[in-house]
Steps between C-alpha positions, in 0.01 A plus 500: 500500500622812313736568785636147494544515124694823539732338754552193279576726201747704704686192617502357149640817341762549775626142493496465115658836449251658263140547392534298179634182672235523775219562253611210285505264809137601578380513139389869502623819324781693666271801513271307745794428729593863485149613598505263797826641618377859458193422702699332775741797536212742495321310771806480718618854424861384451729428201589129492672471163709726278406413143705596195488369144788263578455382855296502814661551841354488845494802726599462861130475597441259216775260622351491848149459361605217265619290791173549688296422186685182430440385859129589490441332168676181622292497818186559293582201271577278805175602669299409187683168467440404861120521466450394141471129420628564150744770606869545447697185582825511693790409276879538470782373718503523879833481685479415871772448760478362857720359775600142425341322793179703511477502121518124479215456750275794448563660167595220255175302557293813419672572169337219293163588656532868396605391150195277478283803581683721253640274232627789280750599778837323502685501830860475616566430868841576642584353844791652684600587859688805388313838494418535131511845339138504373546807282853434380426135407166583341274293734129580508454389861705376794353309796694575816480394861586740780473870562562712193784755502431847370537501126358632178304177450134455580408228738165336582459296812359162412500325840652498844802286580616400847815319605489231765761290685432134440651166573385134478317340794787256534753784532286659769478169686878455489610855571212687657329820396639856537275721718661830397694615192809546718501124558562424131870515561470162680345329198618389160364759262491469124602835353556665164865543403651847541493557127125456486244779496371469857737769633346603831434156649195349662235756611308472831258726678557550872188585703459839666616384834839404350535792256553854606175686475323250280553201275848471350619326187833330539721308260705197600767306317475144632777257426515133429707226345332532161432798273412537135437770244190319372183528703351178356800305631446654851138394472595143411755485783237620739253231393780244548531604866841679483395815680281804541423711187344842457278462197214681325144385558457437126777236528406320825124559565395171334759301692394662827137407424613146422693468830837459320632825655432670836488882530729654762506840665173611345442743786800689380427487124579822317215685321432374149674647198354474154497311173501762219465536130750755375494676166631811331192724499127529455502709178434299179488174697428230236180307554691174542691645791189645664321168470801312642507731802124455554543125469778488761295716739201270458698179550710622796195648667349148550603354838481144358769590245769499766384193691443286195860464389793317650 
């Protein structure tokens, strides 16, 4: 515990800018804080702080060590809180963003439940189909569907997501069923408008006998009489029997189970992409954010979660 107290004293002095302020915050004499810092520097064999009568400044080694100490102390506090019934409670404001359609179905219903578990946490949920700048707009966490581009953000895979071609049984009875992705050109397909985010088109996996030297992933841009920039509208049009849609399993699985929609071309379905939680970094992650991430992973990890919602 002496080592932990030394680290806490070092962080307190460095962040408060002096021995007196740090000692006052802890309720001890400045000389005690000074002795702890001396012992820490002696044990490490490195100078962490340059102390004068007027100010205290961090050395290069001290700056790097401060960041590590803050992370370690935060993780230590979180670890204690997670196993202590009377431990630290999550508090503060949590800002979350998610795609509109997915967020309405699979994020919004979870927010009141999380708040009930952690009543001292207030939550703002932003639903938008644009790619939100998590860092620039000060969001704690973004839920995103699809493969993650390289970025400075940290992402945690919460669940798999597949896309399936679907249509109503009545549409199939009237127009037949495509046997190969190349036949989609003969059918009315419900597609996202060109200004929407689905830039590459519908993805399909061709088996090894069709691909050159193995399975091949291809992208098609089917056409049809109707298109829209809103995925929920495409979903509604598909349920109304207006054509074939290429939708995520989280959106259509319940309707497939209920017989309202029929899956098409499953033999050519592309490999699953992911549903991710994205945040700015793991250092100094507030307890409320860590608990929210754990809550999402637990909820999305239950198979019944996806089949139990329309």
